[in-house]
GUVEXDREN-950755 format. One record per residue (C-alpha): x, y, z; chain; residue in three letters. Coordinates in Angstrom, 1 decimal. Layout:
N
VEXTOR      x      y      z cadena residuo
VEXTOR      X      Y      Z      A     ALA
...
//
This chain:
411
VEXTOR      x      y      z cadena residuo
VEXTOR  -24.1    0.1    5.2      A     MET
VEXTOR  -24.2    1.9    8.5      A     ASN
VEXTOR  -25.1    0.9   12.0      A     GLY
VEXTOR  -23.3   -0.4   15.1      A     GLN
VEXTOR  -21.3   -3.6   14.7      A     PRO
VEXTOR  -23.1   -6.7   16.0      A     LEU
VEXTOR  -22.9   -7.4   19.7      A     ALA
VEXTOR  -22.0  -11.0   19.3      A     THR
VEXTOR  -18.3  -10.5   18.9      A     HIS
VEXTOR  -15.9  -12.4   21.2      A     GLY
VEXTOR  -15.6  -16.0   22.2      A     GLU
VEXTOR  -19.3  -16.8   22.1      A     ALA
VEXTOR  -19.6  -15.7   18.5      A     GLY
VEXTOR  -16.9  -17.8   16.8      A     LEU
VEXTOR  -18.1  -21.4   16.7      A     GLU
VEXTOR  -18.0  -22.1   12.9      A     ARG
VEXTOR  -14.9  -20.0   12.6      A     GLY
VEXTOR  -13.0  -22.2   14.9      A     ARG
VEXTOR  -13.7  -25.2   12.7      A     VAL
VEXTOR  -12.5  -23.3    9.6      A     GLU
VEXTOR   -9.4  -22.2   11.3      A     LEU
VEXTOR   -8.5  -25.8   12.2      A     GLN
VEXTOR   -8.8  -26.6    8.5      A     ARG
VEXTOR   -6.6  -23.6    7.7      A     TYR
VEXTOR   -4.0  -24.7   10.2      A     ASP
VEXTOR   -3.8  -28.2    8.6      A     HIS
VEXTOR   -3.7  -27.1    5.0      A     ALA
VEXTOR   -1.8  -23.8    4.7      A     LEU
VEXTOR    1.7  -22.8    5.5      A     MET
VEXTOR    2.0  -20.6    8.6      A     GLY
VEXTOR    3.5  -17.6    6.8      A     THR
VEXTOR    0.9  -15.2    8.2      A     TYR
VEXTOR    0.4  -16.6   11.7      A     GLY
VEXTOR   -3.0  -17.4   13.0      A     GLU
VEXTOR   -5.8  -15.6   11.1      A     PRO
VEXTOR   -7.9  -13.3   13.2      A     LEU
VEXTOR  -11.2  -14.5   11.7      A     ARG
VEXTOR  -12.6  -16.4    8.7      A     VAL
VEXTOR  -14.3  -13.9    6.5      A     LEU
VEXTOR  -17.1  -14.9    4.1      A     THR
VEXTOR  -18.4  -11.7    2.5      A     ARG
VEXTOR  -18.2   -8.0    2.3      A     GLY
VEXTOR  -20.2   -4.9    1.3      A     GLU
VEXTOR  -18.7   -1.5    1.2      A     GLY
VEXTOR  -16.6   -0.9    4.3      A     SER
VEXTOR  -18.2   -3.9    6.1      A     TRP
VEXTOR  -17.2   -7.6    6.2      A     VAL
VEXTOR  -18.9  -10.6    7.8      A     TRP
VEXTOR  -17.2  -13.7    9.3      A     ASP
VEXTOR  -18.2  -17.3    9.2      A     ALA
VEXTOR  -20.3  -16.9   12.3      A     ASP
VEXTOR  -22.3  -13.9   11.0      A     GLY
VEXTOR  -20.4  -11.3   13.0      A     ASN
VEXTOR  -20.0   -7.9   11.3      A     ARG
VEXTOR  -16.9   -5.7   11.2      A     TYR
VEXTOR  -16.1   -2.2   10.0      A     LEU
VEXTOR  -13.0   -2.8    7.8      A     ASP
VEXTOR  -10.6    0.0    8.4      A     LEU
VEXTOR   -7.7   -2.0    7.0      A     LEU
VEXTOR   -9.1   -2.4    3.5      A     GLY
VEXTOR   -7.0   -5.5    2.7      A     GLY
VEXTOR   -4.0   -3.3    3.6      A     ILE
VEXTOR   -4.9   -0.4    1.4      A     ALA
VEXTOR   -6.1   -2.7   -1.4      A     VAL
VEXTOR   -9.9   -2.4   -1.4      A     ASN
VEXTOR  -10.1    1.1   -2.7      A     ALA
VEXTOR  -13.8    0.9   -3.5      A     LEU
VEXTOR  -14.7   -1.2   -0.6      A     GLY
VEXTOR  -16.0   -4.7   -1.0      A     HIS
VEXTOR  -18.2   -5.9   -3.9      A     ALA
VEXTOR  -18.6   -2.5   -5.5      A     HIS
VEXTOR  -21.2   -2.9   -8.2      A     PRO
VEXTOR  -19.3   -1.1  -11.0      A     ALA
VEXTOR  -16.1   -3.1  -10.2      A     TRP
VEXTOR  -18.0   -6.4  -10.1      A     VAL
VEXTOR  -19.8   -5.6  -13.4      A     ALA
VEXTOR  -16.5   -4.7  -15.1      A     ALA
VEXTOR  -14.8   -8.0  -14.0      A     ILE
VEXTOR  -17.9  -10.0  -14.9      A     THR
VEXTOR  -18.2   -8.5  -18.4      A     ALA
VEXTOR  -14.5   -9.0  -19.1      A     GLN
VEXTOR  -14.5  -12.6  -17.8      A     ALA
VEXTOR  -17.3  -13.3  -20.2      A     GLN
VEXTOR  -15.2  -11.9  -23.1      A     THR
VEXTOR  -11.5  -12.6  -22.6      A     LEU
VEXTOR   -9.9  -13.3  -19.2      A     ALA
VEXTOR   -6.3  -14.0  -20.2      A     HIS
VEXTOR   -4.0  -13.8  -23.2      A     ALA
VEXTOR   -0.3  -14.3  -23.2      A     SER
VEXTOR    1.9  -11.2  -23.7      A     ASN
VEXTOR    2.5  -12.3  -27.3      A     PHE
VEXTOR   -0.7  -10.4  -27.8      A     PHE
VEXTOR   -2.1   -7.0  -26.8      A     ALA
VEXTOR   -5.6   -6.3  -25.4      A     THR
VEXTOR   -7.5   -3.0  -25.3      A     GLU
VEXTOR   -8.0   -3.0  -21.5      A     PRO
VEXTOR   -4.2   -3.3  -21.1      A     GLN
VEXTOR   -3.5   -0.5  -23.4      A     ILE
VEXTOR   -6.2    1.7  -21.8      A     ARG
VEXTOR   -4.8    1.1  -18.4      A     LEU
VEXTOR   -1.2    2.1  -19.4      A     ALA
VEXTOR   -2.4    5.2  -21.1      A     GLU
VEXTOR   -4.5    6.2  -18.1      A     ARG
VEXTOR   -1.6    5.7  -15.6      A     LEU
VEXTOR    0.6    7.9  -17.8      A     ILE
VEXTOR   -2.1   10.6  -17.9      A     GLU
VEXTOR   -2.9   10.5  -14.2      A     LEU
VEXTOR    0.9   10.7  -13.3      A     ALA
VEXTOR    1.2   13.7  -15.7      A     GLN
VEXTOR    4.2   11.9  -17.1      A     ALA
VEXTOR    6.0   13.4  -20.1      A     PRO
VEXTOR    6.1   12.2  -23.6      A     HIS
VEXTOR    8.1    9.0  -23.9      A     GLY
VEXTOR    6.9    7.6  -20.6      A     SER
VEXTOR    6.0    3.9  -20.5      A     ARG
VEXTOR    4.3    1.4  -18.2      A     VAL
VEXTOR    5.1   -2.2  -17.2      A     PHE
VEXTOR    2.2   -4.2  -15.9      A     LEU
VEXTOR    2.6   -7.0  -13.4      A     CYS
VEXTOR    0.7   -8.6  -10.5      A     ASN
VEXTOR    2.0   -7.1   -7.2      A     SER
VEXTOR    4.1   -4.5   -5.5      A     GLY
VEXTOR    7.0   -6.8   -5.0      A     THR
VEXTOR    7.0   -7.6   -8.7      A     GLU
VEXTOR    6.9   -3.9   -9.5      A     ALA
VEXTOR    9.8   -3.3   -7.3      A     ASN
VEXTOR   11.7   -6.2   -8.8      A     GLU
VEXTOR   11.4   -4.5  -12.1      A     ALA
VEXTOR   12.5   -1.2  -10.7      A     ALA
VEXTOR   15.6   -3.0   -9.2      A     PHE
VEXTOR   16.4   -4.3  -12.7      A     LYS
VEXTOR   16.0   -0.8  -14.1      A     MET
VEXTOR   18.4    0.6  -11.6      A     ALA
VEXTOR   21.0   -2.1  -12.4      A     ARG
VEXTOR   20.5   -1.5  -16.1      A     LYS
VEXTOR   22.0    1.9  -15.7      A     THR
VEXTOR   25.4    0.1  -15.6      A     GLY
VEXTOR   26.0    1.2  -12.0      A     LYS
VEXTOR   25.5   -0.9   -8.9      A     GLY
VEXTOR   24.7    1.0   -5.7      A     THR
VEXTOR   21.1    1.4   -4.7      A     ILE
VEXTOR   20.3    3.5   -1.6      A     ILE
VEXTOR   17.2    2.7    0.4      A     ALA
VEXTOR   15.9    4.1    3.6      A     LEU
VEXTOR   15.9    2.6    7.1      A     GLU
VEXTOR   12.3    1.7    7.9      A     GLY
VEXTOR   11.5    1.1    4.2      A     GLY
VEXTOR    9.5   -1.9    3.0      A     PHE
VEXTOR    9.6   -2.9   -0.7      A     HIS
VEXTOR    8.5   -6.5   -0.8      A     GLY
VEXTOR    9.6  -10.0    0.0      A     ARG
VEXTOR   11.0  -11.5   -3.2      A     SER
VEXTOR   14.8  -11.5   -3.3      A     MET
VEXTOR   15.4   -8.2   -5.1      A     GLY
VEXTOR   12.7   -6.3   -3.3      A     ALA
VEXTOR   13.7   -7.9    0.0      A     LEU
VEXTOR   17.3   -6.7   -0.6      A     SER
VEXTOR   15.9   -3.1   -0.5      A     MET
VEXTOR   13.7   -3.8    2.5      A     THR
VEXTOR   15.3   -2.7    5.8      A     HIS
VEXTOR   13.8   -4.9    8.5      A     LYS
VEXTOR   16.5   -7.3    9.6      A     GLU
VEXTOR   14.0   -9.9   10.8      A     ALA
VEXTOR   12.7  -10.3    7.3      A     LEU
VEXTOR   16.1  -10.3    5.7      A     ARG
VEXTOR   18.2  -12.5    8.0      A     ALA
VEXTOR   16.7  -16.0    7.1      A     PRO
VEXTOR   17.4  -15.5    3.4      A     PHE
VEXTOR   20.9  -14.0    3.5      A     ALA
VEXTOR   23.0  -13.5    1.4      A     PRO
VEXTOR   20.8  -11.1   -0.4      A     LEU
VEXTOR   21.7   -9.0   -3.5      A     LEU
VEXTOR   24.7   -6.8   -2.9      A     GLU
VEXTOR   25.4   -3.1   -3.0      A     ARG
VEXTOR   22.2   -2.0   -1.4      A     VAL
VEXTOR   23.0    0.7    1.2      A     VAL
VEXTOR   20.5    1.7    4.0      A     PHE
VEXTOR   20.5    5.2    5.4      A     VAL
VEXTOR   18.5    7.0    8.1      A     ALA
VEXTOR   15.7    9.1    6.6      A     PRO
VEXTOR   17.7   12.3    7.1      A     GLU
VEXTOR   19.2   14.6    4.5      A     VAL
VEXTOR   22.7   14.4    6.0      A     GLY
VEXTOR   22.7   10.6    6.0      A     ALA
VEXTOR   21.6   10.5    2.4      A     LEU
VEXTOR   24.2   13.0    1.3      A     GLU
VEXTOR   26.9   11.0    2.9      A     ALA
VEXTOR   25.8    7.8    1.3      A     ALA
VEXTOR   25.6    9.4   -2.1      A     VAL
VEXTOR   29.1   10.8   -1.7      A     ALA
VEXTOR   30.4    7.4   -0.7      A     SER
VEXTOR   28.7    5.7   -3.7      A     ALA
VEXTOR   30.0    8.4   -6.1      A     GLY
VEXTOR   29.6    7.5   -9.7      A     GLU
VEXTOR   28.5    4.0   -8.9      A     ASP
VEXTOR   25.1    5.4   -7.6      A     LEU
VEXTOR   22.4    3.7   -9.7      A     ALA
VEXTOR   19.2    4.7   -7.7      A     ALA
VEXTOR   17.6    6.0   -4.6      A     VAL
VEXTOR   14.4    4.2   -3.7      A     ILE
VEXTOR   12.0    5.4   -1.0      A     LEU
VEXTOR    8.3    5.5    0.0      A     GLU
VEXTOR    6.8    9.0    0.3      A     PRO
VEXTOR    5.1    7.7    3.4      A     ILE
VEXTOR    6.6    4.5    5.0      A     GLN
VEXTOR    3.6    2.3    5.6      A     GLY
VEXTOR    5.0   -0.8    7.4      A     GLU
VEXTOR    7.2    1.4    9.6      A     ALA
VEXTOR    4.1    2.9   11.1      A     GLY
VEXTOR    2.8    5.4    8.6      A     VAL
VEXTOR    5.8    7.7    8.8      A     ARG
VEXTOR    6.0   10.5    6.1      A     PRO
VEXTOR    9.4   11.2    4.6      A     VAL
VEXTOR   10.2   14.9    4.9      A     SER
VEXTOR    9.9   17.2    2.0      A     HIS
VEXTOR   13.5   18.2    2.5      A     ASP
VEXTOR   14.6   14.6    2.1      A     LEU
VEXTOR   12.5   14.1   -1.0      A     LEU
VEXTOR   13.9   17.2   -2.5      A     ALA
VEXTOR   17.5   16.2   -1.6      A     ALA
VEXTOR   17.0   12.8   -3.1      A     ALA
VEXTOR   15.7   14.4   -6.3      A     ARG
VEXTOR   18.6   16.8   -6.5      A     GLU
VEXTOR   21.3   14.2   -5.7      A     LEU
VEXTOR   20.0   11.7   -8.2      A     THR
VEXTOR   19.9   14.3  -11.0      A     LEU
VEXTOR   23.4   15.4  -10.1      A     ARG
VEXTOR   24.8   11.8  -10.3      A     HIS
VEXTOR   22.7   10.7  -13.3      A     ASP
VEXTOR   20.9    8.1  -11.1      A     ALA
VEXTOR   17.3    7.1  -10.8      A     LEU
VEXTOR   14.8    8.3   -8.2      A     LEU
VEXTOR   12.4    5.4   -7.6      A     ILE
VEXTOR    9.3    6.1   -5.5      A     MET
VEXTOR    7.5    3.1   -4.2      A     ASP
VEXTOR    3.9    4.2   -4.2      A     GLU
VEXTOR    2.6    0.6   -3.7      A     VAL
VEXTOR    0.7    1.7   -0.6      A     GLN
VEXTOR    0.5    5.5   -1.1      A     THR
VEXTOR   -0.7    5.5   -4.7      A     GLY
VEXTOR   -4.1    5.5   -6.4      A     VAL
VEXTOR   -5.9    8.3   -4.4      A     ALA
VEXTOR   -4.9    6.8   -1.0      A     ARG
VEXTOR   -3.5   10.2    0.2      A     THR
VEXTOR   -6.1   12.4   -1.4      A     GLY
VEXTOR   -3.9   12.8   -4.5      A     ALA
VEXTOR   -3.6   10.3   -7.3      A     TRP
VEXTOR   -0.1    9.6   -6.2      A     PHE
VEXTOR    1.5   10.9   -3.0      A     ALA
VEXTOR    4.5   12.5   -4.7      A     HIS
VEXTOR    2.0   14.9   -6.3      A     GLN
VEXTOR    1.5   16.4   -2.9      A     LEU
VEXTOR    5.2   17.2   -2.7      A     THR
VEXTOR    6.0   18.6   -6.1      A     GLY
VEXTOR    8.9   16.1   -6.3      A     VAL
VEXTOR    8.6   13.8   -9.3      A     ARG
VEXTOR   10.4   10.5   -9.6      A     PRO
VEXTOR   12.0    8.8  -12.6      A     ASP
VEXTOR   10.3    5.5  -11.7      A     VAL
VEXTOR    7.1    4.9   -9.8      A     MET
VEXTOR    5.9    1.5   -8.6      A     THR
VEXTOR    2.2    0.8   -7.9      A     LEU
VEXTOR    0.0   -2.1   -6.8      A     ALA
VEXTOR   -2.5   -2.6   -3.8      A     LYS
VEXTOR   -5.4   -0.2   -4.5      A     GLY
VEXTOR   -4.8   -0.1   -8.3      A     LEU
VEXTOR   -6.9   -3.2   -8.9      A     GLY
VEXTOR   -9.5   -2.5   -6.1      A     GLY
VEXTOR   -9.0   -6.0   -4.8      A     GLY
VEXTOR   -7.8   -7.8   -7.9      A     PHE
VEXTOR   -4.0   -8.5   -8.1      A     PRO
VEXTOR   -2.5   -5.7  -10.3      A     VAL
VEXTOR    0.9   -4.0  -10.2      A     GLY
VEXTOR    2.6   -1.5  -12.4      A     ALA
VEXTOR    5.8    0.4  -13.0      A     VAL
VEXTOR    5.6    3.9  -14.6      A     VAL
VEXTOR    8.9    5.0  -16.1      A     ALA
VEXTOR    8.9    8.8  -16.6      A     PHE
VEXTOR   10.1    9.7  -20.1      A     GLY
VEXTOR   13.1   12.0  -20.0      A     GLU
VEXTOR   14.8   10.1  -17.1      A     ARG
VEXTOR   13.8    6.6  -17.9      A     ALA
VEXTOR   16.6    5.6  -20.1      A     GLY
VEXTOR   16.9    2.3  -18.2      A     ALA
VEXTOR   13.6    1.1  -19.4      A     MET
VEXTOR   13.3   -2.7  -19.7      A     LEU
VEXTOR   13.2   -3.9  -23.3      A     THR
VEXTOR   12.3   -7.1  -25.2      A     LYS
VEXTOR   13.4  -10.2  -23.3      A     GLY
VEXTOR   14.8   -8.4  -20.2      A     GLU
VEXTOR   11.8   -8.9  -18.0      A     HIS
VEXTOR    8.3  -10.4  -18.0      A     GLY
VEXTOR    5.5  -12.0  -16.1      A     THR
VEXTOR    2.9  -14.4  -17.4      A     THR
VEXTOR   -0.2  -12.8  -15.9      A     PHE
VEXTOR    1.0   -9.2  -16.1      A     GLY
VEXTOR   -1.5   -6.9  -17.8      A     GLY
VEXTOR   -4.0   -9.7  -18.5      A     ASN
VEXTOR   -7.4   -8.2  -19.6      A     PRO
VEXTOR   -9.2   -9.3  -16.5      A     LEU
VEXTOR   -6.8   -7.5  -14.2      A     ALA
VEXTOR   -6.7   -4.5  -16.5      A     ALA
VEXTOR  -10.5   -4.3  -16.5      A     ALA
VEXTOR  -10.5   -4.3  -12.7      A     ALA
VEXTOR   -7.9   -1.6  -12.5      A     ALA
VEXTOR   -9.7    0.5  -15.2      A     ASN
VEXTOR  -13.0    0.2  -13.3      A     ALA
VEXTOR  -11.3    1.2  -10.0      A     THR
VEXTOR   -9.8    4.3  -11.6      A     LEU
VEXTOR  -13.1    5.2  -13.2      A     ASP
VEXTOR  -15.0    4.9  -10.0      A     ALA
VEXTOR  -12.5    6.9   -8.0      A     ILE
VEXTOR  -12.9    9.7  -10.4      A     GLU
VEXTOR  -16.7    9.5  -10.9      A     GLU
VEXTOR  -17.4    9.2   -7.1      A     LEU
VEXTOR  -15.1   12.0   -6.1      A     GLY
VEXTOR  -13.0    9.7   -3.9      A     LEU
VEXTOR   -9.9   11.9   -3.9      A     LEU
VEXTOR  -12.0   14.6   -2.1      A     ALA
VEXTOR  -13.6   12.0    0.1      A     ASN
VEXTOR  -10.2   10.6    1.2      A     ALA
VEXTOR   -9.1   14.2    2.1      A     LYS
VEXTOR  -12.3   15.1    4.0      A     ALA
VEXTOR  -12.9   11.8    5.9      A     VAL
VEXTOR   -9.2   11.5    6.6      A     GLY
VEXTOR   -9.0   15.0    8.1      A     GLU
VEXTOR  -12.1   14.3   10.2      A     HIS
VEXTOR  -10.5   11.2   11.6      A     LEU
VEXTOR   -7.2   13.0   12.2      A     ARG
VEXTOR   -8.9   15.9   14.1      A     THR
VEXTOR  -11.1   13.7   16.2      A     ALA
VEXTOR   -8.4   11.1   17.1      A     LEU
VEXTOR   -5.7   13.7   17.9      A     GLU
VEXTOR   -8.1   15.1   20.6      A     ALA
VEXTOR   -8.2   11.8   22.5      A     LEU
VEXTOR   -6.3   11.0   25.6      A     ASP
VEXTOR   -3.5    8.5   24.9      A     GLY
VEXTOR   -3.0    9.6   21.3      A     VAL
VEXTOR    0.1   11.7   20.8      A     VAL
VEXTOR   -0.1   12.3   17.1      A     GLU
VEXTOR   -1.8   11.2   13.9      A     VAL
VEXTOR    0.6   10.8   10.9      A     ARG
VEXTOR   -0.1   10.4    7.2      A     GLY
VEXTOR   -2.3   11.9    4.6      A     GLU
VEXTOR   -5.8   11.3    3.4      A     GLY
VEXTOR   -7.0    7.8    4.3      A     LEU
VEXTOR   -3.5    6.5    5.2      A     MET
VEXTOR   -3.2    7.3    8.8      A     LEU
VEXTOR   -1.0    6.2   11.7      A     GLY
VEXTOR   -2.4    6.8   15.2      A     ILE
VEXTOR    0.6    7.3   17.4      A     GLY
VEXTOR   -0.1    6.0   20.9      A     LEU
VEXTOR    1.3    7.2   24.2      A     ALA
VEXTOR    2.3    3.6   25.1      A     ALA
VEXTOR    3.3    0.4   23.2      A     PRO
VEXTOR   -0.2   -0.9   23.3      A     ALA
VEXTOR   -1.2   -1.2   19.6      A     SER
VEXTOR   -1.5   -5.0   19.6      A     ALA
VEXTOR   -3.8   -4.9   22.6      A     ALA
VEXTOR   -5.9   -2.1   21.0      A     VAL
VEXTOR   -6.1   -4.0   17.7      A     ALA
VEXTOR   -7.2   -7.2   19.5      A     ARG
VEXTOR   -9.9   -5.4   21.5      A     ALA
VEXTOR  -11.0   -3.6   18.3      A     ALA
VEXTOR  -11.6   -6.7   16.3      A     VAL
VEXTOR  -13.6   -8.2   19.2      A     ASP
VEXTOR  -15.7   -5.1   19.2      A     ALA
VEXTOR  -16.2   -5.2   15.4      A     GLY
VEXTOR  -13.4   -3.0   14.0      A     PHE
VEXTOR  -10.5   -4.2   11.8      A     ILE
VEXTOR   -7.4   -2.1   12.3      A     VAL
VEXTOR   -3.7   -2.9   12.1      A     ASN
VEXTOR   -0.7   -2.5   14.6      A     PRO
VEXTOR    2.4   -2.1   12.3      A     PRO
VEXTOR    4.6   -1.0   15.2      A     SER
VEXTOR    4.2   -1.3   19.0      A     PRO
VEXTOR    2.9    2.3   19.4      A     ASP
VEXTOR    1.0    2.8   16.2      A     THR
VEXTOR   -2.5    1.8   14.8      A     ILE
VEXTOR   -2.7    2.0   11.0      A     ARG
VEXTOR   -5.9    2.9    9.2      A     LEU
VEXTOR   -6.0    2.4    5.4      A     VAL
VEXTOR   -9.8    1.8    4.8      A     PRO
VEXTOR  -11.8    1.9    1.6      A     ALA
VEXTOR  -11.7    5.4   -0.1      A     LEU
VEXTOR  -15.5    5.2    0.1      A     THR
VEXTOR  -15.5    5.3    3.9      A     LEU
VEXTOR  -18.2    7.7    5.2      A     THR
VEXTOR  -17.9   10.2    8.0      A     ARG
VEXTOR  -20.7    8.3    9.9      A     ALA
VEXTOR  -18.7    5.0    9.6      A     GLU
VEXTOR  -15.5    6.8   10.8      A     ALA
VEXTOR  -17.5    8.2   13.8      A     ASP
VEXTOR  -18.2    4.6   14.9      A     LEU
VEXTOR  -14.5    3.9   15.4      A     PHE
VEXTOR  -13.8    7.3   16.9      A     ILE
VEXTOR  -16.5    6.7   19.5      A     ALA
VEXTOR  -15.0    3.2   20.3      A     TRP
VEXTOR  -11.5    4.6   20.6      A     MET
VEXTOR  -12.7    7.4   22.9      A     ALA
VEXTOR  -14.4    4.9   25.2      A     GLU
VEXTOR  -12.3    1.8   25.0      A     HIS
VEXTOR   -9.1    2.2   23.0      A     GLY
VEXTOR   -7.7    5.1   25.0      A     THR
VEXTOR   -8.4    3.2   28.2      A     ARG
VEXTOR   -6.2    0.4   27.0      A     ILE
VEXTOR   -3.4    2.8   26.2      A     VAL
VEXTOR   -3.7    4.6   29.5      A     THR
VEXTOR   -3.6    1.3   31.4      A     GLU
VEXTOR   -0.5    0.3   29.5      A     ALA
VEXTOR    1.3    3.6   30.1      A     ALA
//
């Protein structure tokens, strides 16, 4: 659905929403701060709030809504599966579960012997990867400064941001953080020696402000882990499932991991996570009784993921992510107050000339655009892979007229 966002945004257009937010404040823990709006429905790249205001969603549930909102094929697949079998314990197998695992191995071009573990979220996937690293019999895990891998205790132990870690110390031991530089990684590996269990990294660091890890660092991580018989774990929770214009971001680099973690866009809005263990290097695969999750791989979630993967392929969304992403990059880089645009495909970080991202994001939502400020000088865009060029142009025009003025005034 195209067209200008409604002109009723701002204080005058938020009456019912205020009432709902008061209810929220009295009923839910404040783990996410005050919500920006109360949303009631979505269609494609658009959402509506409780007061009828319309927004172009350029955040996509934080890279989750790969097909946009209420995609007909996705809705139909979930509906059909819910009418058949929604959940069965993992004492039983289901065809959607098996099909999803087979499809992930195929899309990852993983070798014979590769296997998949299905779960519910990125943090669950990274918990499993942590266990796989420790199952090697070695203890040291190297993670990158700026990396984000989740908020449960194992995943949090590999997440760098001190503000997230400090309230829950002591965390799991023998996780070492290094600057995302080849020399720093080499020094940490040398220090760990034969105790090195794994190196974990995101090909593009999302929460740090959409910061790509250099090809040299990826290649060094691959070579060093091979040399020390350790695992290379790539966290593709945000970069995976066509987000960057490839099925998985590591395929853009030619550097293949031993373990890959997925979630977010995999279910197209339904909670799904996965771990792909690549055959010849996945000797630390988890076996019977070593790990599990009640809802992991349930047929309803698997149906949602299968429908998402099918639609991405049938609609040519890898090509669309590349084309619309490049259009956004070219147009945004030309604006005053924008110093760079980082990332790949439809995972973009707009680097601003001043620490004004929070102010830009607030003004954007008031104008009918949902974006995210992951760092003081960065606006993150991770919209639906179905985003059209015409929809992208609406935001480009707003940034040119309003967003850049906010940055200039803050400089």
